[in-house]
Every structure is written in structure tokens, then in C-alpha cells.
N, C-alpha and C positions, 0 to 999 in steps of 0.2 A: 750742746746741752741735750740730754736725753729727753725724748718726748714720752709722756705717760701713756700706758696702754690701758684699755678699758675691758673689764670682764663683762661678759654678756649677762643681762638680767636673769636669764634662766639659771646660769651657774651661781649667780649671787643668791638667788632664792634657795637653791639647793644647799648652799653653805649655811644659810641662816636657819633653814628648817631643820637641818640635821644637827647643827651645833650651837644655836643661840636662841632657842625658843624662850628661854628664861635667863634672868641674870644669875650671877654666881651667888651662892648662899653666903651668909655672913661669916660662916666658919672658913670659907675658901678665900676670903678677901685679904690675905696677908699682904698683897701688893699695895694696899691702901696706905700702909704705914712704912713700906719699904722706900728706899731712895727712888726718885723719879727715873724712869728708864730712858734710854736713848738708842732705840733701834735705828740702824741706818737704812733699813728698807721699810717704808711706811705705806700703808693703804689709806687713801683718802676716800671717804664715803660721799655719795651724792644721793639726794632723795628723788632723783629722776625727773625733775621738772627744770625748765630753762634756767631759772635763777640759781637753783642749787647746783646744776651742772657747771654754770659759769664760776661760781664761788669755789667749787671743788677743783676746777681747772686752775684757778689762780692760786689756791693753796698748794696744789701739786707743783706748779712752776716755781713758787717762792721757796718751797722746800728743796727742789732740785738746785736752785741757785745757791742754797746753803750747803749743798753737798750730799743730800739724801737721794736715794733711789725711790721712786714712787710708782704706784699704780692706782687706778681709780676703780672703785666698785660702786655700781649703781643699784640702790635698794629703794624701792618706791614706797616703803611702808615703815613708819617710825617704830611700830611694834616689832619689826624685824631688825632694823639697823641699830637701834639703841642697845639691845642685848648684845649684838655683834660688836659694838663699840666697847661694852664692858668686858667682853671676853678677849679683846685684842685681835679679832678678825678684821676689824676696822680700827684705825689708829687716830684718825682725826675726821671731824665732820663739821660743816657749817650749820649753825642752828640759829634760832630766833629766841632772844633772852626770855621774854615773858611767856611765850608759848611753850618753850621747853621746860621752864620752871613749873608751869601748871601741869604739864604732862607728867613730869616726874613726881610731882606732888600727888596727883591722882593715882599713880602707880604705887607710891609708898603708903599713902594715907586713905586711899579709896576714892571712888569717883565722886562722892558727895563732899569731899573735903573742901573747905573754903579755899578760894584761889589765892595764890601767893604772888602772881605777876601783877604789876601795877604800872601806872604811868611814870612812877619814880624809878629811874634806871638803877640808881645805887641800891635801893631797897630790893628791887627785882634781882639784881646780881647777887646780893647777899643771900637771898632765899635760894636762888638757883645753886650757888656754890655749896650751901649747906646740904642740899639734897643730892648733888652730884658727887661730892667728896666720898661719902661712904660706899659709893658704887664703883670706886676706882677711877672716877672721871675728874679731870681738871678743866675748869671753865676759864679760858683765857679772857683778856680784856675785850670788852665790846668795842666795835668800831663806830664810825660816824653814820654809816648807812643804816637806814631803818626801813623795814618792810612791814608796815602795820596797816590796819584797816583805815580807809579814808573815804570821803564822800565827795561826789562830783556833781556839778550841774552843767548845763550848756553855757558856753561863753556868752551867748546872747542873753540868756536869763540872768547871768551874773552881772552883765553890763547894765541891763534894764533896771535891776534892783540894787545896783551898787554893792555887790556881794564880794567879799574877799575871805570872810571867815564864817564858820557855822554860827557864831554869835550874831553876825549880820543877818543871816537867814532867819534866826529866831526872832529878831527884832522886827522883821517885816510883818509877822503874824499871818503869813500866807499859808493856806492849806497845802500840804505836800504829800504826794504819793511817792513811796520809796521802793525802788527796784533793788531787791536783795534776796538772800536765801530765806527759806521759810522759817529758819530758826531765829531770824532777826526780830520776830515778834516778842521773844522772851529774853534775848541776850542783853545784858546791861550796857554793852558797848554800842548797841544798835538802836532800834526804835525807842525802848524805854529810856536809854541814856540821852538820846536826842531830845526827848520831851523834857526829862528832868533837869539835865544840865544846861541845855541851850534854849529850852522853851519852844522848840520847833513843833508845829502842829502837824504831826504825822497822822494823816487820815487813814492810810492803808499801806500795807506792805505787799508789793507785787512780787510773788515768789519766782523770780527769774534767775536766781543764783548770784554769786558774788563775782562781780566784774566780768560776767559773761557777755558775749556779743548781744544776745537778746535783751539783756538788762540795759546795756548802753544804748541800744537802738530805741528802747522804750522811752528813755530820757531824750534822746536825740529828736524823736518825732513828737514829743510833748505828751505822750501817754502818761509818763511819770515825770517828776521834777527833780528827783535826787536818786543817785545810784551808789550803792556800796561797792567799793573796789579796794585797791591797795595803793600805797604811796609809790610803788615802783611799777605801776601799770604803764606799759610802753605804748598803748594804743589810744590814749585819751584824745590826742589830736585828731585821729582818724574819725572820731565821732563828734568833734567840735566841743569837747568837754574840758572843764577845768576843775581842779580840786579846790575845795574850800578848807582853809586852815582850821585845824583842831585847836583853837586858841585857848580852850579851857582844859585841854589834855584829858579828854574822855578815853582815848585809846591807850592801851598798855605799851610799855617800852619794848618793842620787838626789834631791838638793835641786832645787827648781825654779830654773832659771836662764835669763835672756834671752840669746839669741845674736843678734848683729846683723852686717849687712854693713858693714864698716868704712868703705868708700868712700862709702856713702850714708847710714849712720845711726850713724856712730861719734862723733858730737859729744857734748860735755858736756851739752847740753840734753836729748838723748835719754836719756843715762845717768841724769840727775837725775829725769826724768819716770818712768822705769820703776823706779828705785830706791825710789820712794815706796811701792811695794807690798811691798818686802822685809821691813820691820819690822812690817808689819800682818798680812799673810796667813799663817795658821798651817795646819798639817796638818789640824787639826780643822775649821777654816773651809772648807778645800777639800773635805773630805768632805761637809760640810753643803751646800755649793754644788752638788756633784755630785748629791746627793740631791734637791735642788729641781728639777733638770732631769730626772733619770732616774726618780724616783718621783712627783714632784708635777707633772711634765709642763709645766714652765715653760720659756720661751725662754732660751737661754744669754745673749743680750744683755740681757734684762730682769734676770736674776739677777745678772749682772756689774755692771750699772749700779746696781742697788739696793744691792749690797754696797759699792761705792766711794762712793756718796752717803752711806750710813750711817756710813762710816768717815771722812767728811770729805775724801776724796781728789779728788772731782769735784763740780761743782755739778749741780743738777737740770736 
């Protein structure tokens, strides 16, 4: 089996700056109504962080198993890689359903447009596909793995107050300092939502960032009681932290979803190849894969290959 090769980020940036600063005009989108394409040489995009690298590697390996030749292109900015996807300089990219839906919605309808992502995966996917289709993009089915915002407390704090869910925390009436990004003060999924949906008494937002080491340390040492992180955070155990379940579904449905350029990678063969991951990869799996790269210092390609081999999705 051929191994994918990686284009350097500088080359990637050059390609995007020179050829994909904007999406194609409506007049140039004849490929949207043409038959789905099936190029046998496909470029898989990565957003340049650990999880995206892992997903891109898995997509590449699955496509190779189905007989495609692949390469991986790392682009660290959605403003660059999404237009590249529209133009066919990238053929497939891993995305997050609600986040990508809201991003496309803002691009199409302006930054002040009402959000279309929601905790309802079906509604989110409907909105996302309606936005992606006219741009020549096909959104494949979402998988089980979800990387969405999540909140954690220390295991000791959870045990002391018998906490398993955010509702449990709200029911205690305890005052809570929240370590998060400074935007948390106004974002509906963060402090306002915790207060309105769960009745949590958020007394202050400590602007230490989302899932950063200082934010987790602030909760670990008792300076704060709650930290905003993500469901695939691989380092919670290192800080003695546990997630509280979002039992009332405050967070949007950010399931992992492949997005492809329809004119080049819209075939049933591509869809089938990538769909093999959907019923296998879980949120817990993804967190563990992230941990192997971030904490154990393993290469994303090796971690991805070992996972797919162990699950019987690709040969050795």
C-alpha cells in the first residue's frame, strides 16, 4: 500500500494564495449540476492540528485501500482551505458539522446571519448540505465521533458533590468560576447558556483560553471550578479532571463529517470508502488517538494506520 506524502505548509499557502482566495462565481459552477466526478488521484486536506492530521491520514489510507492515489495537503486556515476545496485543489477534508455550517452560513449570508448549527444533528446536516451544495461541495454522512465544547471539573470536586452532569452542578447552587476564552462571557454555548439552561451560578469567567494548560491548572489548583475544553481533549487525566455530561444538549452537533469536492470526489466509491470509518470511530477513540500524538509523541500517520489496521479497515 502506498503511503501518502505531505506537501509543506509553505507550498500549501502559496497554492491557496495564488489560486483560491475566493470561491468560484455562480456562473462558473457548472460542476454543481454535472455528474459526480471520480478522480483517481485525490488530495486530502488537513487543518494542521493533531486531530485534523489524524483524520486526514485515516481518510487517505481508506481511499488508498479503495484504489485511489492520495496526497495530504496541510492548510491551517479555513479561509484558505475551503476555497481550495471548492476549486478542486483539495478534494476531501474532515470537518465539524455545526461549525462548518455556521462558517458557510456567515460566508454566504454575512457575519451577522443567525446561526444554523444546532444540537440537532439532522437539522444541522440539512442546513450544511443546503449551503455546501451550491458551492460544488458534497457533505457525506456524519460519523459517531463528536468534537464539541465540553466542561470539566476535578474528579475530587465531582465526587464530593456527586456530579456527573451539568444539571447536577446547577442543582448544587454552588458559585462557579469558569476558566475559558474571553468570548465565553457572551457566547450562548458558554457562560450565558450555563446560566440559562443549567442554572449554574457562573460568578466570573477567567480568560485563560479554551482547554489550555493554564485553564486546566486553574481548575486543578482550585482557583476556578470549571473549565471549557472539548470532548476529545486527551489530557484531562493529567490534570485530574473529568467531563460533566451536557445532558440538556447545550452544545451544537459538531460530529466529524467528510466534505468532498463533488466534481472530483463525489463518486459512490469515495463515499463508501470514507463511510467505513463512520460506524467505527467514536469520540473516546478520537481522544485516545489525540493522546498518542500529543502526549506519547507518536506520528499521526502511524497512529492512524495502527487504528485502521486494528479495526480491520485497511491491510498492513
